[in-house]
NUGU-132352 format. One record per residue (C-alpha): residue number from 1; residue in one letter; x, y, z. Coordinates in Angstrom, 1 decimal. Each point is the difference from the previous one (the first is absolute). Example, Ala and Ser with C-alpha at 12.3 -4.5 7.8 and 13.67 -1.06 7.14 Angstrom:
BEGIN
+------+------+--------+--------+--------+
: zanu : lolo :   east :  north :     up :
+------+------+--------+--------+--------+
:    1 :    A :   12.3 :   -4.5 :    7.8 :
:    2 :    S :    1.4 :    3.4 :   -0.7 :
+------+------+--------+--------+--------+
//
This chain:
BEGIN
+------+------+--------+--------+--------+
: zanu : lolo :   east :  north :     up :
+------+------+--------+--------+--------+
:    1 :    M : -127.1 :  -33.2 : -237.8 :
:    2 :    A :    2.9 :   -0.2 :   -2.1 :
:    3 :    E :    0.0 :   -2.1 :   -3.4 :
:    4 :    V :    3.2 :   -1.7 :   -0.9 :
:    5 :    V :    0.4 :    0.4 :   -3.8 :
:    6 :    A :    2.8 :    0.7 :   -2.6 :
:    7 :    L :    1.9 :    3.1 :    0.2 :
:    8 :    G :   -1.6 :    1.0 :   -3.3 :
:    9 :    E :   -3.8 :   -0.8 :    0.8 :
:   10 :    A :    0.6 :    2.1 :    3.4 :
:   11 :    V :    1.1 :    3.5 :   -2.2 :
:   12 :    A :   -2.3 :   -0.8 :   -2.5 :
:   13 :    S :   -2.8 :    0.0 :    2.7 :
:   14 :    A :    1.5 :    2.4 :    2.4 :
:   15 :    V :    1.7 :    2.6 :   -2.0 :
:   16 :    H :   -1.7 :    2.3 :   -2.2 :
:   17 :    D :    1.0 :    3.3 :   -2.1 :
:   18 :    G :   -0.2 :    3.3 :    2.0 :
:   19 :    D :    0.3 :   -2.2 :    3.1 :
:   20 :    T :    2.4 :    1.5 :    3.3 :
:   21 :    V :    2.0 :   -2.9 :    0.4 :
:   22 :    A :    2.6 :   -0.4 :    2.8 :
:   23 :    L :    3.2 :   -2.5 :    0.1 :
:   24 :    E :    1.1 :    0.1 :    2.9 :
:   25 :    G :    3.3 :   -1.8 :    1.8 :
:   26 :    F :    3.2 :    1.6 :    1.3 :
:   27 :    T :    3.2 :   -1.1 :   -1.5 :
:   28 :    H :   -1.6 :   -3.5 :    1.0 :
:   29 :    L :   -2.9 :   -1.9 :   -1.5 :
:   30 :    I :   -0.5 :    2.4 :   -2.9 :
:   31 :    P :   -2.8 :   -1.0 :   -2.5 :
:   32 :    V :    2.4 :    0.0 :   -3.1 :
:   33 :    A :   -1.8 :   -2.7 :   -1.7 :
:   34 :    A :   -3.8 :    1.0 :    0.4 :
:   35 :    G :    1.2 :    4.0 :   -1.3 :
:   36 :    Q :    1.4 :   -2.1 :   -3.1 :
:   37 :    E :   -3.4 :   -1.8 :   -0.3 :
:   38 :    I :   -1.6 :    3.4 :   -0.1 :
:   39 :    I :    2.1 :    1.4 :   -2.5 :
:   40 :    R :   -0.5 :   -3.6 :   -2.4 :
:   41 :    Q :   -4.3 :    1.1 :    0.4 :
:   42 :    G :    1.0 :    3.3 :   -1.1 :
:   43 :    R :   -2.0 :    1.9 :    2.5 :
:   44 :    R :    0.3 :    3.5 :   -0.7 :
:   45 :    D :   -0.8 :    3.6 :    2.3 :
:   46 :    L :    1.2 :   -1.4 :    3.3 :
:   47 :    T :    0.3 :    2.1 :    2.8 :
:   48 :    L :    3.3 :   -2.0 :    1.6 :
:   49 :    V :    0.2 :    0.5 :    3.9 :
:   50 :    R :    3.1 :   -1.4 :    2.0 :
:   51 :    M :    2.2 :    1.0 :    2.6 :
:   52 :    T :    3.5 :   -0.8 :   -2.0 :
:   53 :    P :   -0.5 :   -0.4 :   -3.5 :
:   54 :    D :    2.4 :   -1.8 :   -1.6 :
:   55 :    I :    0.8 :   -1.7 :   -3.0 :
:   56 :    V :   -3.3 :   -1.7 :   -0.1 :
:   57 :    Y :   -1.5 :    3.4 :   -0.4 :
:   58 :    D :    2.9 :    0.8 :   -2.2 :
:   59 :    Q :   -1.2 :   -3.0 :   -2.4 :
:   60 :    L :   -4.0 :    1.3 :    0.4 :
:   61 :    I :    0.4 :    3.3 :   -0.8 :
:   62 :    G :    2.6 :   -0.3 :   -2.8 :
:   63 :    A :   -2.6 :   -2.7 :   -1.4 :
:   64 :    G :   -2.9 :    2.6 :    0.1 :
:   65 :    C :   -1.8 :   -1.1 :    2.3 :
:   66 :    A :    0.1 :    2.8 :    2.6 :
:   67 :    R :   -1.9 :    3.5 :    0.1 :
:   68 :    K :    0.8 :    1.1 :    3.3 :
:   69 :    L :    2.3 :   -1.1 :    2.9 :
:   70 :    V :   -0.4 :    0.5 :    3.9 :
:   71 :    F :    3.2 :   -0.5 :    1.7 :
:   72 :    S :    2.5 :    0.7 :    2.7 :
:   73 :    W :    3.7 :   -0.7 :   -1.8 :
:   74 :    G :    0.8 :   -1.4 :   -3.1 :
:   75 :    G :    2.8 :   -1.4 :   -1.5 :
:   76 :    N :    2.3 :   -3.3 :   -0.6 :
:   77 :    P :    0.8 :   -0.9 :    3.6 :
:   78 :    G :    4.0 :    0.0 :   -0.1 :
:   79 :    V :    0.7 :    1.0 :   -3.4 :
:   80 :    G :   -1.7 :    3.6 :   -1.2 :
:   81 :    S :   -2.9 :    1.2 :   -1.5 :
:   82 :    L :   -3.0 :   -1.7 :   -2.2 :
:   83 :    H :    0.6 :    1.2 :   -3.0 :
:   84 :    R :   -3.6 :   -0.8 :   -1.4 :
:   85 :    F :   -1.3 :    2.0 :    2.5 :
:   86 :    R :    2.0 :    2.7 :   -0.4 :
:   87 :    D :   -0.6 :    0.0 :   -3.8 :
:   88 :    A :   -4.3 :    0.3 :    0.8 :
:   89 :    V :    0.6 :    2.6 :    2.1 :
:   90 :    E :    2.1 :    2.0 :   -2.2 :
:   91 :    N :   -0.4 :   -1.2 :   -3.2 :
:   92 :    A :   -4.0 :   -1.5 :    0.3 :
:   93 :    W :    1.7 :   -2.8 :   -1.6 :
:   94 :    P :   -2.1 :   -2.5 :   -0.5 :
:   95 :    V :   -3.0 :    1.9 :    1.6 :
:   96 :    P :    0.1 :    3.3 :    2.7 :
:   97 :    L :    0.7 :   -1.1 :    3.9 :
:   98 :    E :   -2.1 :    1.9 :    2.2 :
:   99 :    L :    1.8 :    0.0 :    3.5 :
:  100 :    E :   -1.4 :   -0.2 :    3.6 :
:  101 :    E :    3.0 :    0.4 :    2.7 :
:  102 :    H :   -0.1 :   -0.8 :    3.5 :
:  103 :    S :    2.3 :   -1.0 :    2.6 :
:  104 :    H :    0.4 :   -3.7 :    0.9 :
:  105 :    A :   -1.9 :    1.0 :    3.7 :
:  106 :    G :   -2.9 :    1.2 :   -2.3 :
:  107 :    M :   -0.2 :   -2.5 :   -2.2 :
:  108 :    A :   -0.1 :   -2.6 :    2.6 :
:  109 :    N :   -2.4 :    2.1 :    2.3 :
:  110 :    R :   -2.1 :    0.2 :   -3.1 :
:  111 :    Y :   -0.4 :   -4.0 :   -0.3 :
:  112 :    V :   -0.9 :   -0.1 :    3.8 :
:  113 :    A :   -2.9 :    2.4 :   -0.4 :
:  114 :    G :   -0.8 :   -1.8 :   -3.1 :
:  115 :    A :    0.0 :   -3.2 :    1.8 :
:  116 :    S :   -1.7 :    1.0 :    3.0 :
:  117 :    G :   -3.0 :    1.5 :   -2.1 :
:  118 :    L :    1.2 :    3.5 :    0.8 :
:  119 :    P :   -0.4 :    3.1 :   -2.2 :
:  120 :    F :    3.4 :    1.6 :    0.7 :
:  121 :    A :    3.2 :   -0.5 :    2.2 :
:  122 :    V :    1.8 :    2.1 :    2.2 :
:  123 :    L :    3.9 :    0.0 :    0.6 :
:  124 :    R :    2.6 :    2.5 :    1.3 :
:  125 :    G :    2.2 :    0.1 :   -3.4 :
:  126 :    Y :    0.4 :    2.2 :   -2.9 :
:  127 :    A :    1.2 :    2.7 :    2.0 :
:  128 :    G :    3.0 :    2.1 :   -1.8 :
:  129 :    T :   -0.9 :   -1.3 :   -3.4 :
:  130 :    D :   -1.6 :    1.4 :   -3.0 :
:  131 :    L :   -1.7 :   -3.1 :   -0.9 :
:  132 :    P :   -3.3 :    1.7 :    1.4 :
:  133 :    T :    0.4 :    2.6 :   -2.6 :
:  134 :    V :   -0.1 :   -2.3 :   -2.7 :
:  135 :    T :   -1.9 :   -3.1 :    1.0 :
:  136 :    G :   -3.9 :    0.8 :    0.5 :
:  137 :    T :   -0.4 :   -2.9 :    2.1 :
:  138 :    I :    1.5 :    1.5 :    3.0 :
:  139 :    T :   -1.3 :    2.5 :    2.4 :
:  140 :    H :    0.3 :    0.9 :    3.4 :
:  141 :    I :   -2.6 :   -0.1 :    3.1 :
:  142 :    T :   -0.1 :    1.5 :    3.4 :
:  143 :    C :   -0.3 :   -3.0 :    3.0 :
:  144 :    P :   -3.0 :    1.2 :    1.7 :
:  145 :    F :    1.4 :   -1.3 :    2.9 :
:  146 :    T :    3.3 :    1.8 :    0.4 :
:  147 :    S :   -0.3 :    2.5 :   -2.9 :
:  148 :    E :    3.2 :   -2.1 :   -1.7 :
:  149 :    R :    0.1 :    1.0 :   -3.7 :
:  150 :    L :    0.1 :   -3.2 :   -1.6 :
:  151 :    A :    0.5 :   -1.7 :   -3.8 :
:  152 :    A :   -3.2 :   -2.0 :   -1.0 :
:  153 :    V :    0.0 :   -2.3 :   -3.3 :
:  154 :    P :   -3.3 :   -2.0 :   -1.6 :
:  155 :    A :   -0.5 :   -3.5 :    0.6 :
:  156 :    L :    1.7 :   -2.2 :   -3.3 :
:  157 :    N :   -2.3 :   -2.7 :   -0.8 :
:  158 :    P :    0.9 :   -1.2 :   -3.2 :
:  159 :    D :   -2.2 :   -2.0 :   -2.6 :
:  160 :    V :    2.8 :   -3.2 :    0.1 :
:  161 :    A :    2.6 :   -0.5 :    2.2 :
:  162 :    V :    2.7 :   -2.3 :   -1.1 :
:  163 :    I :    3.0 :   -1.8 :    2.4 :
:  164 :    H :    2.3 :   -3.4 :   -0.1 :
:  165 :    A :   -0.1 :   -2.0 :    3.3 :
:  166 :    Q :    1.8 :   -3.3 :    0.5 :
:  167 :    R :   -3.0 :   -2.4 :    0.6 :
:  168 :    A :   -3.6 :   -0.5 :    0.0 :
:  169 :    D :   -2.3 :   -2.6 :    0.6 :
:  170 :    R :   -2.7 :   -1.5 :   -2.6 :
:  171 :    A :   -2.6 :    2.2 :    2.2 :
:  172 :    G :    2.0 :    2.8 :   -1.2 :
:  173 :    N :    1.3 :    1.0 :    3.3 :
:  174 :    V :    3.4 :    1.7 :   -0.7 :
:  175 :    Q :    3.3 :   -0.2 :    2.2 :
:  176 :    M :    2.7 :    2.2 :    0.0 :
:  177 :    W :    3.3 :    0.7 :    2.1 :
:  178 :    G :    3.0 :    2.1 :   -0.2 :
:  179 :    L :    0.2 :    3.5 :   -1.2 :
:  180 :    V :   -3.2 :    1.6 :   -0.3 :
:  181 :    G :   -1.6 :    3.1 :   -0.6 :
:  182 :    V :   -3.3 :    1.1 :   -0.6 :
:  183 :    Q :   -1.6 :   -3.1 :   -2.0 :
:  184 :    K :   -2.7 :   -0.7 :    2.9 :
:  185 :    E :   -1.0 :    3.8 :    0.1 :
:  186 :    A :   -0.3 :    0.3 :   -4.1 :
:  187 :    V :   -1.9 :   -3.5 :   -0.4 :
:  188 :    L :   -2.6 :    1.1 :    2.9 :
:  189 :    A :    0.0 :    3.8 :   -1.5 :
:  190 :    S :   -0.9 :   -1.6 :   -3.4 :
:  191 :    A :   -3.2 :   -1.2 :   -1.9 :
:  192 :    R :    1.8 :   -2.8 :   -1.3 :
:  193 :    S :    3.1 :   -1.5 :    0.3 :
:  194 :    I :    2.5 :   -2.8 :   -1.8 :
:  195 :    V :    2.5 :   -2.1 :    2.2 :
:  196 :    T :    2.9 :   -1.8 :   -2.2 :
:  197 :    V :    1.5 :   -2.4 :    2.3 :
:  198 :    E :    3.3 :   -2.4 :    0.0 :
:  199 :    E :   -2.3 :   -3.1 :    0.5 :
:  200 :    V :   -3.8 :   -1.1 :    0.7 :
:  201 :    V :    0.6 :   -2.4 :    3.2 :
:  202 :    D :   -2.6 :   -2.4 :    1.9 :
:  203 :    E :    0.9 :    1.7 :    3.1 :
:  204 :    L :    1.9 :    3.1 :    1.2 :
:  205 :    S :    2.5 :   -1.0 :    2.3 :
:  206 :    P :    0.8 :    2.8 :    2.5 :
:  207 :    V :    2.9 :    2.4 :   -0.3 :
:  208 :    P :    1.4 :    2.3 :    2.3 :
:  209 :    G :   -1.1 :    3.7 :   -0.8 :
:  210 :    E :   -2.7 :   -1.3 :   -2.5 :
:  211 :    L :   -2.7 :    2.2 :   -1.3 :
:  212 :    V :   -2.9 :   -1.8 :   -0.9 :
:  213 :    L :   -2.8 :    1.3 :   -2.3 :
:  214 :    P :   -3.0 :   -1.7 :    0.3 :
:  215 :    S :   -1.9 :   -1.5 :   -3.3 :
:  216 :    W :   -3.1 :    2.5 :    0.6 :
:  217 :    A :    2.4 :    3.1 :   -0.4 :
:  218 :    V :    1.4 :   -1.5 :   -3.3 :
:  219 :    T :   -1.7 :    0.2 :   -3.1 :
:  220 :    Y :    2.2 :   -2.7 :   -2.6 :
:  221 :    V :    3.4 :   -2.1 :    1.1 :
:  222 :    A :    2.3 :   -0.9 :   -2.8 :
:  223 :    E :    2.9 :   -2.4 :    0.4 :
:  224 :    V :    2.9 :    1.7 :   -1.8 :
:  225 :    P :    3.2 :   -1.8 :    1.2 :
:  226 :    G :    3.0 :    3.1 :   -0.4 :
:  227 :    G :   -3.3 :    2.4 :   -0.6 :
:  228 :    A :    2.6 :    2.6 :    2.3 :
:  229 :    H :    2.7 :   -0.4 :   -2.1 :
:  230 :    P :    2.6 :    2.1 :   -0.6 :
:  231 :    S :   -1.1 :    1.0 :    4.0 :
:  232 :    Y :    0.2 :   -2.9 :    2.4 :
:  233 :    A :   -2.2 :   -2.2 :    2.1 :
:  234 :    Q :    1.3 :   -1.0 :    2.9 :
:  235 :    G :    0.3 :   -3.5 :    0.6 :
:  236 :    Y :   -0.2 :   -0.5 :   -4.0 :
:  237 :    S :    2.5 :    2.3 :   -2.0 :
:  238 :    D :    2.2 :    2.5 :    0.1 :
:  239 :    R :    0.3 :    3.5 :   -1.2 :
:  240 :    D :    1.3 :   -0.4 :   -3.5 :
:  241 :    N :    2.1 :    3.6 :    0.1 :
:  242 :    A :    1.3 :   -0.5 :   -3.6 :
:  243 :    Y :   -3.4 :    0.5 :   -1.6 :
:  244 :    Y :   -0.5 :    3.1 :    1.8 :
:  245 :    Q :    3.8 :    1.0 :   -1.5 :
:  246 :    E :   -1.1 :   -1.1 :   -3.4 :
:  247 :    W :   -3.4 :    2.0 :    0.1 :
:  248 :    D :    2.1 :    3.3 :   -0.2 :
:  249 :    A :    1.1 :   -0.8 :   -3.3 :
:  250 :    I :   -3.1 :   -1.4 :   -1.1 :
:  251 :    S :   -2.2 :    2.6 :    0.9 :
:  252 :    R :    1.8 :    3.2 :   -1.1 :
:  253 :    D :   -0.2 :   -0.7 :   -3.4 :
:  254 :    R :   -3.9 :    0.3 :   -1.0 :
:  255 :    D :    1.3 :   -2.8 :   -3.5 :
:  256 :    T :    1.6 :   -2.3 :    2.3 :
:  257 :    F :   -2.7 :   -0.3 :    2.6 :
:  258 :    E :   -3.2 :    0.0 :   -2.4 :
:  259 :    A :    2.5 :   -3.1 :   -1.3 :
:  260 :    W :    0.6 :   -1.6 :    3.5 :
:  261 :    I :   -4.1 :    0.8 :    0.8 :
:  262 :    G :   -0.6 :   -2.1 :   -3.2 :
:  263 :    R :    2.3 :   -2.7 :    0.6 :
:  264 :    E :   -0.6 :   -0.5 :    3.6 :
:  265 :    V :   -3.0 :    1.1 :    1.0 :
:  266 :    R :   -2.9 :    0.4 :   -2.7 :
:  267 :    V :    0.6 :   -3.6 :   -1.2 :
+------+------+--------+--------+--------+
//
């Protein structure tokens, strides 16, 4: 059953050096505050997993938290490159970064397999691409019923899933709505989970199209208003487009980045 705790306590208990950590959220409800708490606590040697690593992963990589990235697209959405990500890949700064690249469909199916307790997922994908030649976790199998050639990818089972949502009740049941990605699958696939929420309430009022994660599926809930900023939380906050634009200049230069992270995160 979920425990409602402070964010610092949740990260200290759930995230350890060397863990595989998935911070999920698709343009919406991105767990930025939790990612920055991981930086503050100085975690190292992490395998970071995310379908669409954006600026919070740029910050984690630039802060030296990551040794490997498992992903399907990376960039500063609407702006351009992730410069700390690029520096790690091209120049091994601050530490070398290993890459494991998939398609969106491959990543989503890997989470589903992990959440379902299956060893791998099968999909029609990767045809016409060279990803299977550079990614060791993509192979092909022959369907035993139709003889069709299909792609196979191993299940994702992170040590920790981290997501942001709108609300939780005091028992740790989590409610989210709006644009969601693979948050449910990531939580169910992981050994432990942290959910930051805009507010903890006595009772969850129904919302059209809501997704509810029951308390038994969640390890920790932390009340963190604005915990998705600069992404948005439908019903609570808007996307801070200026932040994404400003990040491009901040992240281009190592000294500027280090000054920013020291001033804004490691405090």
